[in-house]
C-alpha positions as a Markdown table, in Angstrom:
| # | Residue | x | y | z |
|---|---|---|---|---|
| 1 | Unk | -7.4 | -2.4 | 32.2 |
| 2 | Unk | -5.8 | -5.2 | 29.9 |
| 3 | Unk | -5.3 | -4.4 | 26.2 |
| 4 | Unk | -8.1 | -5.4 | 24.2 |
| 5 | Unk | -8.0 | -8.2 | 21.9 |
| 6 | Unk | -9.7 | -6.7 | 18.9 |
| 7 | Unk | -10.0 | -8.7 | 15.3 |
| 8 | Unk | -7.3 | -7.5 | 13.2 |
| 9 | Unk | -8.4 | -5.8 | 10.0 |
| 10 | Unk | -8.8 | -8.0 | 6.5 |
| 11 | Unk | -8.4 | -6.6 | 2.9 |
| 12 | Unk | -9.8 | -8.8 | 0.1 |
| 13 | Unk | -6.8 | -9.2 | -2.8 |
| 14 | Unk | -6.8 | -10.7 | -6.2 |
| 15 | Unk | -4.3 | -12.1 | -8.8 |
| 16 | Unk | -5.3 | -12.7 | -12.2 |
| 17 | Unk | -2.2 | -14.1 | -13.8 |
| 18 | Unk | -3.7 | -16.3 | -16.5 |
| 19 | Unk | -6.6 | -16.3 | -18.5 |
| 20 | Unk | -9.9 | -17.9 | -16.5 |
| 21 | Unk | -7.6 | -17.7 | -13.2 |
| 22 | Unk | -8.6 | -15.6 | -10.2 |
| 23 | Unk | -6.8 | -15.9 | -6.8 |
| 24 | Unk | -8.3 | -14.3 | -4.2 |
| 25 | Unk | -6.5 | -13.7 | -1.0 |
| 26 | Unk | -6.5 | -11.8 | 2.5 |
| 27 | Unk | -4.0 | -9.2 | 3.7 |
| 28 | Unk | -3.9 | -7.7 | 7.2 |
| 29 | Unk | -3.8 | -4.3 | 7.6 |
| 30 | Unk | -3.7 | -1.9 | 10.7 |
| 31 | Unk | -0.9 | -3.8 | 12.5 |
| 32 | Unk | 2.7 | -2.5 | 13.0 |
| 33 | Unk | 4.7 | -2.5 | 9.5 |
| 34 | Unk | 7.2 | -5.4 | 10.8 |
| 35 | Unk | 4.3 | -7.8 | 11.9 |
| 36 | Unk | 2.1 | -6.8 | 8.7 |
| 37 | Unk | 5.1 | -7.7 | 6.1 |
| 38 | Unk | 5.8 | -10.8 | 8.1 |
| 39 | Unk | 1.9 | -12.3 | 7.9 |
| 40 | Unk | 1.3 | -10.8 | 4.5 |
| 41 | Unk | 4.4 | -12.4 | 2.8 |
| 42 | Unk | 3.6 | -15.8 | 4.4 |
| 43 | Unk | 0.0 | -15.8 | 3.2 |
| 44 | Unk | 1.1 | -14.6 | -0.5 |
| 45 | Unk | 3.8 | -17.2 | -0.7 |
| 46 | Unk | 1.1 | -20.0 | 0.2 |
| 47 | Unk | -1.4 | -18.7 | -2.4 |
| 48 | Unk | 1.5 | -19.0 | -5.0 |
| 49 | Unk | 2.6 | -22.3 | -3.6 |
| 50 | Unk | -1.0 | -23.7 | -3.6 |
| 51 | Unk | -1.8 | -22.6 | -7.3 |
| 52 | Unk | 1.7 | -24.3 | -8.4 |
| 53 | Unk | 0.7 | -27.5 | -6.6 |
| 54 | Unk | -2.1 | -27.8 | -8.8 |
| 55 | Unk | 0.0 | -28.1 | -12.1 |
| 56 | Unk | 2.0 | -30.8 | -10.3 |
| 57 | Unk | -1.0 | -32.8 | -9.1 |
| 58 | Unk | -3.0 | -32.6 | -12.3 |
| 59 | Unk | 0.2 | -32.8 | -14.4 |
| 60 | Unk | -1.1 | -29.8 | -16.3 |
| 61 | Unk | 0.6 | -26.6 | -18.0 |
| 62 | Unk | -2.6 | -24.5 | -18.2 |
| 63 | Unk | -6.1 | -24.9 | -16.6 |
| 64 | Unk | -9.5 | -24.0 | -18.5 |
| 65 | Unk | -10.2 | -22.4 | -15.2 |
| 66 | Unk | -8.5 | -21.8 | -11.6 |
| 67 | Unk | -10.2 | -20.3 | -8.9 |
| 68 | Unk | -8.9 | -19.4 | -5.4 |
| 69 | Unk | -10.7 | -18.3 | -2.4 |
| 70 | Unk | -10.4 | -18.1 | 1.4 |
| 71 | Unk | -12.2 | -18.2 | 4.7 |
| 72 | Unk | -11.4 | -16.5 | 8.1 |
| 73 | Unk | -12.0 | -19.2 | 10.8 |
| 74 | Unk | -10.8 | -17.5 | 13.8 |
| 75 | Unk | -10.0 | -13.9 | 14.1 |
| 76 | Unk | -9.7 | -12.8 | 18.1 |
| 77 | Unk | -7.7 | -12.8 | 21.0 |
| 78 | Unk | -4.4 | -11.9 | 19.0 |
| 79 | Unk | -5.0 | -15.0 | 16.6 |
| 80 | Unk | -5.7 | -15.3 | 13.1 |
| 81 | Unk | -6.3 | -18.5 | 11.6 |
| 82 | Unk | -7.4 | -18.9 | 7.7 |
| 83 | Unk | -8.1 | -21.3 | 5.1 |
| 84 | Unk | -6.7 | -20.9 | 1.4 |
| 85 | Unk | -8.8 | -23.2 | -1.2 |
| 86 | Unk | -7.8 | -23.6 | -4.7 |
| 87 | Unk | -9.9 | -25.2 | -7.6 |
| 88 | Unk | -8.9 | -25.8 | -10.9 |
| 89 | Unk | -9.8 | -27.9 | -13.9 |
| 90 | Unk | -7.4 | -28.8 | -17.0 |
| 91 | Unk | -8.8 | -28.6 | -20.4 |
| 92 | Unk | -10.5 | -31.7 | -21.4 |
| 93 | Unk | -10.2 | -33.0 | -17.9 |
| 94 | Unk | -13.3 | -34.9 | -16.5 |
| 95 | Unk | -13.1 | -33.3 | -12.9 |
| 96 | Unk | -11.2 | -30.8 | -11.5 |
| 97 | Unk | -9.5 | -30.6 | -8.4 |
| 98 | Unk | -9.8 | -28.6 | -5.0 |
| 99 | Unk | -6.7 | -28.2 | -2.7 |
| 100 | Unk | -6.8 | -26.4 | 0.5 |
| 101 | Unk | -4.1 | -24.8 | 2.8 |
| 102 | Unk | -4.4 | -23.3 | 6.2 |
| 103 | Unk | -2.4 | -20.5 | 8.2 |
| 104 | Unk | -2.6 | -19.6 | 12.0 |
| 105 | Unk | -0.7 | -16.4 | 13.1 |
| 106 | Unk | 0.2 | -14.7 | 16.0 |
| 107 | Unk | -1.2 | -11.0 | 15.1 |
| 108 | Unk | 0.9 | -9.5 | 17.9 |
| 109 | Unk | 4.4 | -11.1 | 16.5 |
| 110 | Unk | 3.4 | -12.1 | 13.3 |
| 111 | Unk | 4.4 | -15.6 | 14.1 |
| 112 | Unk | 3.1 | -18.8 | 11.9 |
| 113 | Unk | 1.9 | -21.7 | 14.0 |
| 114 | Unk | 3.0 | -25.0 | 13.3 |
| 115 | Unk | 0.7 | -28.1 | 14.8 |
| 116 | Unk | 3.7 | -29.0 | 17.2 |
| 117 | Unk | 3.1 | -25.2 | 18.8 |
| 118 | Unk | -0.2 | -26.1 | 19.6 |
| 119 | Unk | 1.1 | -28.8 | 22.2 |
| 120 | Unk | 3.3 | -29.4 | 25.2 |
| 121 | Unk | 6.8 | -30.9 | 24.4 |
| 122 | Unk | 6.8 | -34.4 | 24.5 |
| 123 | Unk | 3.1 | -35.1 | 24.7 |
| 124 | Unk | 2.6 | -37.5 | 22.0 |
| 125 | Unk | 0.4 | -35.4 | 20.3 |
| 126 | Unk | 0.7 | -37.3 | 16.8 |
| 127 | Unk | -0.8 | -40.7 | 18.4 |
| 128 | Unk | -3.3 | -39.1 | 20.6 |
| 129 | Unk | -4.9 | -37.1 | 17.3 |
| 130 | Unk | -4.4 | -40.0 | 15.2 |
| 131 | Unk | -6.4 | -41.9 | 17.4 |
| 132 | Unk | -9.4 | -39.4 | 17.5 |
| 133 | Unk | -9.1 | -39.1 | 13.7 |
| 134 | Unk | -9.7 | -42.9 | 13.4 |
| 135 | Unk | -12.6 | -42.8 | 15.7 |
| 136 | Unk | -14.4 | -40.2 | 13.7 |
| 137 | Unk | -13.9 | -42.2 | 10.2 |
| 138 | Unk | -15.3 | -45.2 | 12.3 |
| 139 | Unk | -18.2 | -43.3 | 14.1 |
| 140 | Unk | -18.9 | -41.1 | 10.9 |
| 141 | Unk | -18.5 | -43.9 | 8.5 |
| 142 | Unk | -16.2 | -42.1 | 6.2 |
| 143 | Unk | -15.7 | -44.1 | 3.3 |
| 144 | Unk | -11.5 | -44.7 | 2.4 |
| 145 | Unk | -9.5 | -45.9 | -0.6 |
| 146 | Unk | -6.5 | -46.6 | 1.7 |
| 147 | Unk | -6.3 | -47.1 | 5.1 |
| 148 | Unk | -5.5 | -44.4 | 7.5 |
| 149 | Unk | -2.7 | -45.0 | 10.0 |
| 150 | Unk | -1.6 | -41.6 | 11.5 |
| 151 | Unk | -1.1 | -37.8 | 10.9 |
| 152 | Unk | 2.3 | -36.3 | 9.9 |
| 153 | Unk | 3.8 | -34.0 | 12.9 |
| 154 | Unk | 3.2 | -30.9 | 10.6 |
| 155 | Unk | -0.4 | -32.1 | 9.4 |
| 156 | Unk | -2.4 | -29.3 | 8.3 |
| 157 | Unk | -4.7 | -27.6 | 10.5 |
| 158 | Unk | -7.1 | -24.5 | 11.3 |
| 159 | Unk | -8.7 | -23.5 | 14.7 |
| 160 | Unk | -11.9 | -22.1 | 15.6 |
| 161 | Unk | -13.0 | -20.7 | 18.9 |
| 162 | Unk | -13.7 | -24.2 | 20.4 |
| 163 | Unk | -12.1 | -26.5 | 18.1 |
| 164 | Unk | -8.7 | -27.7 | 16.5 |
| 165 | Unk | -9.7 | -28.7 | 12.7 |
| 166 | Unk | -7.6 | -31.7 | 11.1 |
| 167 | Unk | -8.0 | -31.9 | 7.4 |
| 168 | Unk | -6.4 | -33.7 | 4.6 |
| 169 | Unk | -6.4 | -33.5 | 0.7 |
| 170 | Unk | -8.6 | -34.9 | -2.0 |
| 171 | Unk | -7.6 | -38.7 | -2.5 |
| 172 | Unk | -4.9 | -38.6 | 0.7 |
| 173 | Unk | -7.2 | -41.7 | 2.1 |
| 174 | Unk | -10.8 | -40.9 | 0.9 |
| 175 | Unk | -12.5 | -41.2 | -2.5 |
| 176 | Unk | -12.7 | -37.8 | -4.6 |
| 177 | Unk | -16.4 | -37.2 | -4.0 |
| 178 | Unk | -15.7 | -37.1 | -0.2 |
| 179 | Unk | -13.7 | -33.9 | -1.0 |
| 180 | Unk | -11.4 | -32.5 | 1.5 |
| 181 | Unk | -12.0 | -34.4 | 4.8 |
| 182 | Unk | -12.1 | -32.3 | 7.9 |
| 183 | Unk | -11.9 | -33.7 | 11.7 |
| 184 | Unk | -13.0 | -31.0 | 14.4 |
| 185 | Unk | -11.6 | -31.9 | 17.7 |
| 186 | Unk | -12.7 | -30.0 | 20.7 |
| 187 | Unk | -10.2 | -28.1 | 22.5 |
| 188 | Unk | -11.4 | -29.3 | 25.8 |
| 189 | Unk | -10.7 | -33.1 | 24.5 |
| 190 | Unk | -7.2 | -31.7 | 23.9 |
| 191 | Unk | -6.9 | -29.8 | 27.5 |
| 192 | Unk | -4.3 | -32.1 | 29.4 |
| 193 | Unk | -1.6 | -31.8 | 26.4 |
| 194 | Unk | -2.3 | -28.1 | 25.2 |
| 195 | Unk | 0.9 | -25.9 | 25.6 |
| 196 | Unk | 0.1 | -23.0 | 28.0 |
| 197 | Unk | 2.1 | -20.8 | 25.9 |
| 198 | Unk | 0.5 | -21.8 | 22.4 |
| 199 | Unk | -2.7 | -20.5 | 20.8 |
| 200 | Unk | -5.2 | -23.1 | 22.1 |
| 201 | Unk | -4.7 | -22.1 | 25.7 |
| 202 | Unk | -6.0 | -18.5 | 24.7 |
| 203 | Unk | -9.0 | -19.9 | 23.7 |
| 204 | Unk | -10.0 | -22.0 | 26.9 |
| 205 | Unk | -11.9 | -20.2 | 29.8 |
| 206 | Unk | -10.3 | -18.4 | 32.0 |
| 207 | Unk | -11.1 | -18.3 | 36.1 |
């Protein structure tokens, strides 16, 4: 019998570093110590970085409120994909700002995947994904404040059991009221360029 690919255990932690600030974030448990430390260190650093980025984006020195949350998007087949969201509003500001980050891990090794890890070398994935996103912008009538050209080779993403989801920050190229624009792409549309050793290959049906 092959190894059973159970979900990993996740514990919710919280940082209350400043008044009116609560940053909830996940930490994995019940994994080998080295793997657990590797994953948890990356998560905690990402939570800190996202919070610090809020100060930069809003040119603020403090916040009237700051709240960090997370969602588990995938937890199976030795893969863990999560999103980290941070909302904050500066004193006297008319609007707050939500920012998001995402992390995808191999829970056997602790490896953090980048977008390029998902695809075959020289697969031209940037252009392929960019065309798919441009089509969705048109088909979904997504309003823009700037023209979309193409994704970054390191574009932010997370994965679910059947989709790769690419996302952008508020105001990257859409109005504030749109929020964080997300673009789900079925893994079956990407099958020809998927890296056989990468995480998306594990989500394809096996014969």
